[in-house]
PADRENLO-45647 format. One record per residue (C-alpha): residue in three letters; y, z negated, x. Coordinates in steps of 0.5 Angstrom, whole numbers, padded with zeros to 4 digits, always signed. Layout:
% PADRENLO-45647
ALAYZX/...
//
This chain:
% PADRENLO-45647
UNK-0032-0066+0411/UNK-0036-0061+0414/UNK-0039-0055+0411/UNK-0045-0054+0414/UNK-0051-0057+0411/UNK-0054-0060+0417/UNK-0047-0063+0419/UNK-0046-0066+0412/UNK-0053-0069+0414/UNK-0051-0072+0421/UNK-0045-0075+0418/UNK-0049-0079+0412/UNK-0054-0081+0418/UNK-0049-0083+0423/UNK-0045-0087+0418/UNK-0052-0091+0416/UNK-0053-0092+0423/UNK-0046-0095+0425/UNK-0047-0099+0418/UNK-0054-0102+0421/UNK-0051-0103+0428/UNK-0045-0107+0426/UNK-0049-0111+0421/UNK-0055-0113+0427/UNK-0049-0114+0432/UNK-0045-0118+0427/UNK-0051-0123+0426/UNK-0052-0123+0434/UNK-0045-0126+0435/UNK-0046-0131+0429/UNK-0053-0134+0433/UNK-0048-0134+0440/UNK-0043-0138+0436/UNK-0048-0142+0434/UNK-0051-0144+0441/UNK-0043-0144+0444/UNK-0041-0149+0438/UNK-0047-0154+0440/UNK-0045-0154+0447/UNK-0038-0155+0446/UNK-0041-0161+0441/UNK-0045-0164+0447/UNK-0051-0163+0442/UNK-0057-0161+0448/UNK-0063-0160+0443/UNK-0058-0156+0438/UNK-0056-0152+0443/UNK-0064-0151+0445/UNK-0066-0149+0438/UNK-0060-0144+0437/UNK-0061-0141+0444/UNK-0068-0139+0442/UNK-0066-0136+0436/UNK-0060-0132+0440/UNK-0065-0130+0445/UNK-0069-0127+0439/UNK-0064-0123+0436/UNK-0061-0120+0442/UNK-0068-0118+0444/UNK-0069-0115+0437/UNK-0062-0112+0438/UNK-0064-0109+0444/UNK-0070-0106+0442/UNK-0067-0103+0436/UNK-0062-0099+0441/UNK-0056-0104+0439/UNK-0055-0107+0446/UNK-0057-0103+0453/UNK-0062-0107+0457/UNK-0057-0110+0462/UNK-0052-0112+0457/UNK-0057-0116+0453/UNK-0060-0119+0459/UNK-0053-0121+0461/UNK-0052-0124+0454/UNK-0058-0128+0455/UNK-0057-0130+0462/UNK-0050-0133+0461/UNK-0052-0137+0454/UNK-0058-0140+0458/UNK-0053-0142+0464/UNK-0048-0145+0459/UNK-0054-0149+0456/UNK-0057-0151+0463/UNK-0051-0154+0465/UNK-0051-0159+0460/UNK-0053-0166+0463/
//
C-alpha cells in the first residue's frame, strides 16, 4: 500500500472506477448475448428489440468512457449486420 496521501487516494479512486467499468462492460455483454441468442433462435422481432437495447447500452458505455468510439461503433455495426442478415 502507498504511503503518500494522494497515492492512497489514487488507489481507492482507481479501484472504484475499475469496478464501475467492469459492471458496465458486463451489462453490455449481457445485452449482446440477448441479441445473439435471439438470432440463433431465428426470432427476428426479439432480435430487433434486443438490438435496440444493446445499441443503447453500448452507446452509454461509450459516453462514459468504458469503450472507445471505434470499438463501440464496431460492436453496434456487427450486431446490426447479424440481425439484418436474418431472412
